[in-house]
Short mmCIF file of the C-alpha atoms (twelve columns), coordinates in Angstrom:
data_MODEL
# 
_entry.id   MODEL 
# 
loop_
_atom_site.group_PDB 
_atom_site.id 
_atom_site.type_symbol 
_atom_site.label_atom_id 
_atom_site.label_alt_id 
_atom_site.label_comp_id 
_atom_site.label_asym_id 
_atom_site.label_seq_id 
_atom_site.Cartn_x 
_atom_site.Cartn_y 
_atom_site.Cartn_z 
_atom_site.pdbx_PDB_model_num 
ATOM 1   C CA . MET A 1   -11.985 -15.711 11.868  1 
ATOM 2   C CA . GLN A 2   -9.693  -15.128 9.055   1 
ATOM 3   C CA . PHE A 3   -8.569  -11.196 7.970   1 
ATOM 4   C CA . ALA A 4   -9.884  -10.747 4.474   1 
ATOM 5   C CA . TYR A 5   -8.861  -7.543  3.430   1 
ATOM 6   C CA . ALA A 6   -7.988  -3.884  4.183   1 
ATOM 7   C CA . ILE A 7   -9.790  -1.025  2.802   1 
ATOM 8   C CA . PHE A 8   -8.217  2.415   2.180   1 
ATOM 9   C CA . TYR A 9   -10.448 5.510   1.187   1 
ATOM 10  C CA . VAL A 10  -9.496  7.224   -1.733  1 
ATOM 11  C CA . GLN A 11  -10.650 9.925   -4.116  1 
ATOM 12  C CA . ASP A 12  -10.808 7.637   -7.396  1 
ATOM 13  C CA . VAL A 13  -10.579 3.889   -6.934  1 
ATOM 14  C CA . ALA A 14  -10.011 3.358   -10.776 1 
ATOM 15  C CA . ALA A 15  -6.725  5.436   -10.909 1 
ATOM 16  C CA . THR A 16  -5.614  4.007   -7.278  1 
ATOM 17  C CA . LEU A 17  -5.965  0.375   -8.901  1 
ATOM 18  C CA . ASP A 18  -3.918  1.591   -12.106 1 
ATOM 19  C CA . PHE A 19  -1.376  3.641   -9.918  1 
ATOM 20  C CA . TYR A 20  -0.769  0.373   -7.717  1 
ATOM 21  C CA . GLU A 21  -0.362  -2.055  -10.845 1 
ATOM 22  C CA . ARG A 22  2.176   0.329   -12.208 1 
ATOM 23  C CA . ALA A 23  4.136   1.503   -9.067  1 
ATOM 24  C CA . PHE A 24  3.968   -2.091  -7.128  1 
ATOM 25  C CA . ALA A 25  3.337   -4.815  -9.590  1 
ATOM 26  C CA . GLN A 26  0.021   -5.618  -8.492  1 
ATOM 27  C CA . ARG A 27  -2.929  -7.048  -10.103 1 
ATOM 28  C CA . ARG A 28  -6.494  -5.844  -10.223 1 
ATOM 29  C CA . ARG A 29  -8.965  -8.691  -8.940  1 
ATOM 30  C CA . PHE A 30  -12.113 -6.524  -8.810  1 
ATOM 31  C CA . LEU A 31  -13.533 -2.963  -9.651  1 
ATOM 32  C CA . SER A 32  -17.414 -2.489  -8.994  1 
ATOM 33  C CA . PRO A 33  -19.339 -1.478  -12.010 1 
ATOM 34  C CA . GLN A 34  -19.869 1.878   -10.456 1 
ATOM 35  C CA . GLY A 35  -16.158 2.455   -10.118 1 
ATOM 36  C CA . ASP A 36  -16.210 3.188   -6.156  1 
ATOM 37  C CA . TYR A 37  -14.950 -0.127  -4.885  1 
ATOM 38  C CA . GLY A 38  -11.827 -2.166  -6.241  1 
ATOM 39  C CA . GLU A 39  -9.566  -4.917  -4.953  1 
ATOM 40  C CA . LEU A 40  -6.119  -5.977  -5.631  1 
ATOM 41  C CA . ASP A 41  -4.848  -9.535  -5.591  1 
ATOM 42  C CA . THR A 42  -2.354  -9.494  -3.018  1 
ATOM 43  C CA . GLY A 43  -2.726  -13.215 -2.031  1 
ATOM 44  C CA . GLY A 44  -4.756  -14.345 0.890   1 
ATOM 45  C CA . THR A 45  -5.548  -10.902 1.961   1 
ATOM 46  C CA . ALA A 46  -6.763  -8.397  -0.443  1 
ATOM 47  C CA . LEU A 47  -5.789  -4.858  -0.521  1 
ATOM 48  C CA . ALA A 48  -9.085  -2.683  -1.229  1 
ATOM 49  C CA . PHE A 49  -10.071 0.808   -2.087  1 
ATOM 50  C CA . ALA A 50  -13.358 2.390   -1.516  1 
ATOM 51  C CA . SER A 51  -14.065 6.063   -2.600  1 
ATOM 52  C CA . LEU A 52  -14.686 8.646   -0.235  1 
ATOM 53  C CA . GLY A 53  -18.024 9.574   -1.713  1 
ATOM 54  C CA . LEU A 54  -19.018 5.905   -1.257  1 
ATOM 55  C CA . MET A 55  -18.232 6.160   2.233   1 
ATOM 56  C CA . ARG A 56  -20.239 9.267   2.696   1 
ATOM 57  C CA . SER A 57  -23.446 7.649   1.023   1 
ATOM 58  C CA . LEU A 58  -22.941 4.497   3.650   1 
ATOM 59  C CA . GLY A 59  -23.292 7.413   6.418   1 
ATOM 60  C CA . LYS A 60  -19.506 7.415   7.364   1 
ATOM 61  C CA . SER A 61  -17.163 10.564  7.690   1 
ATOM 62  C CA . PRO A 62  -14.015 9.308   5.773   1 
ATOM 63  C CA . ARG A 63  -11.151 11.936  5.209   1 
ATOM 64  C CA . PRO A 64  -8.237  11.419  2.845   1 
ATOM 65  C CA . ALA A 65  -4.885  10.373  3.937   1 
ATOM 66  C CA . GLU A 66  -2.645  12.845  5.698   1 
ATOM 67  C CA . PRO A 67  0.796   12.331  4.444   1 
ATOM 68  C CA . SER A 68  2.360   14.399  7.058   1 
ATOM 69  C CA . ALA A 69  0.295   12.565  10.002  1 
ATOM 70  C CA . PRO A 70  -0.236  8.748   8.647   1 
ATOM 71  C CA . SER A 71  -2.326  6.653   10.763  1 
ATOM 72  C CA . GLY A 72  -0.986  3.548   9.102   1 
ATOM 73  C CA . GLU A 73  0.650   1.819   6.282   1 
ATOM 74  C CA . ILE A 74  0.746   -0.570  3.490   1 
ATOM 75  C CA . ALA A 75  4.008   -2.830  3.299   1 
ATOM 76  C CA . PHE A 76  5.327   -4.947  0.605   1 
ATOM 77  C CA . THR A 77  8.293   -7.159  0.520   1 
ATOM 78  C CA . THR A 78  10.737  -7.190  -2.173  1 
ATOM 79  C CA . THR A 79  14.215  -8.474  -2.388  1 
ATOM 80  C CA . ASP A 80  15.392  -5.487  -4.278  1 
ATOM 81  C CA . VAL A 81  13.965  -2.301  -2.312  1 
ATOM 82  C CA . PRO A 82  15.986  0.258   -4.189  1 
ATOM 83  C CA . ALA A 83  14.400  -0.861  -7.546  1 
ATOM 84  C CA . ALA A 84  11.122  -0.975  -5.938  1 
ATOM 85  C CA . VAL A 85  11.445  2.596   -4.572  1 
ATOM 86  C CA . ALA A 86  12.556  3.525   -8.385  1 
ATOM 87  C CA . ARG A 87  9.460   1.959   -10.071 1 
ATOM 88  C CA . ALA A 88  6.998   3.403   -7.701  1 
ATOM 89  C CA . VAL A 89  8.490   6.832   -7.802  1 
ATOM 90  C CA . ALA A 90  8.454   6.685   -11.610 1 
ATOM 91  C CA . ALA A 91  4.879   5.675   -11.390 1 
ATOM 92  C CA . GLY A 92  4.163   8.999   -9.269  1 
ATOM 93  C CA . ALA A 93  4.844   7.848   -5.559  1 
ATOM 94  C CA . SER A 94  6.408   10.555  -3.449  1 
ATOM 95  C CA . LEU A 95  9.676   9.593   -1.720  1 
ATOM 96  C CA . VAL A 96  9.609   9.825   2.053   1 
ATOM 97  C CA . ARG A 97  12.397  7.732   3.155   1 
ATOM 98  C CA . ALA A 98  15.308  6.551   0.957   1 
ATOM 99  C CA . PRO A 99  16.211  2.708   1.448   1 
ATOM 100 C CA . GLN A 100 17.936  2.055   4.590   1 
ATOM 101 C CA . THR A 101 19.460  -1.272  6.253   1 
ATOM 102 C CA . MET A 102 18.088  -1.365  9.876   1 
ATOM 103 C CA . PRO A 103 20.179  -2.837  12.591  1 
ATOM 104 C CA . TRP A 104 18.241  -5.922  12.505  1 
ATOM 105 C CA . GLY A 105 19.324  -6.412  8.865   1 
ATOM 106 C CA . GLN A 106 16.084  -5.777  7.095   1 
ATOM 107 C CA . THR A 107 16.155  -2.766  4.369   1 
ATOM 108 C CA . ILE A 108 13.312  -0.352  4.453   1 
ATOM 109 C CA . ALA A 109 12.063  2.616   2.500   1 
ATOM 110 C CA . TYR A 110 8.959   4.792   2.552   1 
ATOM 111 C CA . VAL A 111 6.905   6.436   -0.421  1 
ATOM 112 C CA . ASN A 112 3.524   7.848   -0.235  1 
ATOM 113 C CA . ASP A 113 1.250   6.853   -2.825  1 
ATOM 114 C CA . ALA A 114 -0.920  9.006   -5.275  1 
ATOM 115 C CA . ASP A 115 -3.466  9.389   -2.563  1 
ATOM 116 C CA . GLY A 116 -1.147  10.252  0.343   1 
ATOM 117 C CA . VAL A 117 -1.027  6.698   1.976   1 
ATOM 118 C CA . LEU A 118 2.257   5.670   3.316   1 
ATOM 119 C CA . VAL A 119 3.736   2.441   1.632   1 
ATOM 120 C CA . GLU A 120 6.639   0.638   3.093   1 
ATOM 121 C CA . LEU A 121 8.729   -1.215  0.562   1 
ATOM 122 C CA . CYS A 122 11.151  -3.624  2.395   1 
ATOM 123 C CA . THR A 123 13.013  -6.817  2.494   1 
ATOM 124 C CA . PRO A 124 11.060  -9.732  4.224   1 
ATOM 125 C CA . VAL A 125 12.044  -9.873  8.061   1 
ATOM 126 C CA . ALA A 126 14.233  -12.800 8.961   1 
ATOM 127 C CA . PRO A 127 13.021  -15.183 11.436  1 
ATOM 128 C CA . PRO A 128 15.427  -15.626 14.513  1 
ATOM 129 C CA . SER A 129 17.875  -18.601 14.284  1 
ATOM 130 C CA . PRO A 130 17.043  -21.331 16.901  1 
ATOM 131 C CA . ASP A 131 19.617  -20.142 18.962  1 
ATOM 132 C CA . GLN A 132 18.350  -16.691 19.366  1 
ATOM 133 C CA . PRO A 133 15.644  -15.857 21.668  1 
# 
């Protein structure tokens, strides 16, 4: 099997795609004619969004993201975390945690997207050198 996409449930799919294009420099791959499902072209695995209304019509009981109690996150890697945070906040994201360098050398920051989904902006994790376990 191959992991194909992750789907987050949102109020307004088109607005969410627009936000991700502006905040995180992502490119829209697809938006359904009804506007209730869309995908971003993020490489081999798509980041997708479905409307809460569509999920309800399919018999699911979705709920909006809860910023104070996230159950997951989206992560984007970048070489310039402070600039990525500034771009995201300028596009309407809410700062959760300012950039910080972790003991293992990775720089991380967190914002909430316009729907309250937690988004990590971070430098790539460096693989251990051959002499490290």
